[in-house]
N, C-alpha and C positions, 0 to 999 in steps of 0.2 A: 503494500501499498503506499502510492507517495503520502508522506506527512506532509509536506510543505503545500499541498493543493489544499488537503484536507483543516490545516489549522487556516490557510487564506479565506476557505470557504467558512470557516465558524466565526471568522472576524465580521467577515460582508452580512453573516445570517442575523447575528449581534446589533449590527449597524441596523441592518432593516428593520427590524423586532423592537429599538429603539425610539425610532422613528418612529412606528405605527403605535405605539403604548406613547410616545411623547402628543401626537394628535388622539389619539383617543380622550384623553382626558382631558385637552380641551375641547373636544366636541362633549362629552357625558358628564365630566370633572369626574370621574370612578379609573383604576386599572384593574390589572387583576384580568378576570376571565368574566369583568361585566360586557366589556364592548362584544368579546367572542360571543356568548349570552344570545345578547341581541341579534346579533349576523345569524346562529344557528337557529335560533325559535323565527327567525324571520326566513327562515326557509321555506316556511310551509306545510309540513307533512306529520303535522298532528305529533308537536313536541310534547314529551311528557317530561317529569321531573327525572324519573331516572335514565330515559334516553340522553336529558339534558348532562346530567352526575357522568357517563359515561364518556361522553363526547369528548367534555373538558378535564373531565376524569380528579374530580369532586367525591369526597363524602356526602351521604346522603344528608347530611345535616347542614352541610356547606351549601348544599345545591337548594337547597329551603330555604335559607337563609340570605343567598342570592336574588332567587326569584320574587321571594319576597319585599326586598328592597326593589327590583326592577316592578311589582306589583303599586308598592306605595309608590314610584316614582310616578305613575302614571303611564310606566314605556310597555307595559305586559299586563294580560288578564287571564286569569284563569277559567278554562269553561267545560263544561263534559265532556267529555272524553269518547271513543268509538262504541265502549260494550258498556257503560256506565258506571264503572267501579275507576276508569280511570280520569285520571285531568289532565287537559291538554291545554299547553300555551300560545298566544297567541299576541301577535303585535298590536295595538294598540296605531289609531292615527298619529299620536306625537313617535311610538315606540317605528313605523316605518320611518318617520320623518328622522329620526335620531339615527339610525338604523344607515340613512342614505346619507348622512350627513358622515357617516362611520367609514363607508365604504368612500366616498368619496377622498375624503381624509386621508386615508391607508393609500388609494393609486395614487393620490399629491406625494406623501412621504418616501413612497419606493422610488417613484416614475425620477423623483428629483435625484437621485443616485444614480439615475440612468441619465440623467442630462449632459453627464462629460462624454457618452458614444455617439460616435458617430450612428447614422442610420444602421448601414450595414452590421457595425458591430453588437445595434441592438434586435438585428432579426439574427444573428450568429448566436445571440447570448440566449435569445426565444430560442430557439429548434434544441440549444444542448441542454435548455431546462427543460422543454418540453418532452424532449427525450428521456432525462435524467426521469425525473415523473414517471414515465410510462414503463420506465423498467421495476418499478418500487414492487414489489412482491405485500400488497394490500387490501385489506378486509374494507367491506363494506364499512363496518365501523370505524375502522383506520381513514377511510376517505374522507367520513366527517371530522374526523380530531382533528386528521392533516390541513382537508380544508376549511377548520372551523371560523374563520375572517375571511374567506374569499368572497368575492363580489359574485352571485352566479348569475347576475347581469351581463356580465365582461365573458366569461369560464361559462361557454355554451356547449363546450367539448373536453369535460373532465380527462386528462392526458392519465390518471392514476387508472391502473386497473384493478378491476374487486375479484381478483381468482385467487386467492392466498390461499400456498399451497398448491396450487395445480397450473403453476407455470413449468414450462420448461427453462431452462437457462442456458 
């Protein structure tokens, strides 16, 4: 393994995450998993506390507290789930607007790092990142976890495979 590139990619990853975190704090006033929770709930696939907990890697009680804060902030509401026992989480109108601000902030934060590249370099980097993601061995839950801050209006064809353990390398 090439440790030099791994070290550089790690540094770049932290620079990207620091910018995303700073932008999220400016939009919502909170960091941690709060922004990711808003993004994930906004995917609109009948998100439950348990699924949100697994995606964000939180404890049950931590997830309940997070959702309570989002409800208190009037960004999320709880509704009856599919089978009557579950509670489904949905964004309110304010939650949708805040999620949109988060997405714009995230894109701006990352795009500012790319401004130093030429259009040709940017395209090459996009191709390499796409290929790197496409070659990962991921499950559907891994995909949600990795993409927990992705703008699903931009990424309409996620390169991450969802066939963990079934890929021939």
